[in-house]
C-alpha positions as CSV (number, residue, x, y, z in Angstrom):
1,X,102.2,119.8,118.6
2,X,98.9,122.0,118.3
3,X,96.3,121.2,115.6
4,X,96.9,124.6,113.8
5,X,100.9,124.1,113.7
6,X,100.4,120.5,112.4
7,X,98.0,121.7,109.5
8,X,100.5,124.4,108.6
9,X,103.2,121.9,108.3
10,X,101.0,119.3,106.4
11,X,100.1,122.4,104.1
12,X,103.9,123.3,103.4
13,X,104.6,119.5,102.6
14,X,101.7,119.5,100.0
15,X,102.8,122.7,98.6
16,X,106.4,121.5,98.1
17,X,105.5,118.2,96.7
18,X,103.0,120.0,94.2
19,X,106.1,121.7,92.7
20,X,108.3,118.4,92.6
21,X,108.3,118.1,88.9
22,X,109.6,121.7,88.2
23,X,112.2,121.6,91.1
24,X,115.9,121.5,90.1
25,X,117.7,118.6,90.8
26,X,120.0,120.2,93.3
27,X,116.8,121.1,95.5
28,X,116.8,119.3,98.9
29,X,113.8,117.4,100.3
30,X,113.1,116.1,103.7
31,X,111.8,112.7,105.0
32,X,108.4,114.1,105.3
33,X,108.4,115.2,101.8
34,X,109.9,111.8,100.5
35,X,107.3,109.8,102.6
36,X,104.3,112.0,100.9
37,X,105.8,111.3,97.4
38,X,106.7,107.7,97.7
39,X,103.9,106.7,99.9
40,X,106.2,104.8,102.3
41,X,106.9,105.1,106.0
42,X,110.1,106.7,107.6
43,X,111.2,103.1,108.5
44,X,110.6,102.0,104.8
45,X,112.7,104.7,103.5
46,X,115.5,104.2,106.0
47,X,115.4,100.3,105.1
48,X,115.8,101.6,101.5
49,X,118.7,103.6,102.4
50,X,120.3,100.7,104.3
51,X,119.6,98.4,101.3
52,X,121.1,100.6,98.6
53,X,117.8,101.5,97.0
54,X,117.9,105.1,98.0
55,X,121.3,107.2,98.6
56,X,122.5,108.2,102.1
57,X,121.2,111.6,102.7
58,X,123.3,114.8,103.2
59,X,123.6,115.9,106.7
60,X,122.7,119.5,107.0
61,X,122.8,119.6,110.7
62,X,122.4,117.6,114.1
63,X,119.5,115.3,113.4
64,X,118.7,117.0,110.0
65,X,119.0,115.1,106.8
66,X,118.1,116.0,103.3
67,X,118.0,114.1,99.8
68,X,118.6,115.7,96.6
69,X,115.6,115.9,94.2
70,X,117.7,114.0,91.4
71,X,118.3,111.1,93.9
72,X,114.5,110.9,94.7
73,X,113.4,111.0,91.1
74,X,115.7,108.0,90.5
75,X,114.3,106.5,93.5
76,X,110.8,106.9,92.4
77,X,111.5,105.6,89.0
78,X,112.7,102.3,90.6
79,X,116.2,103.0,89.5
80,X,118.9,102.2,91.8
81,X,121.7,104.8,92.0
């Protein structure tokens, strides 16, 4: 991945998570966005899914998972859904 492409992706994530509070509960987030919001690694996020602290994500394609904003709000508040 080139430096420019990497910075574009990071900028997109920053823009998306800056709008988190105004997103509808039905909006979808990817693991990179959750990682930025929660300050946790991919492995920790998947560990939380396995432990039931975070719901199983929606599969939207091969190798592509997304979580509902409503579920992430619950997760970030420390509530188990």
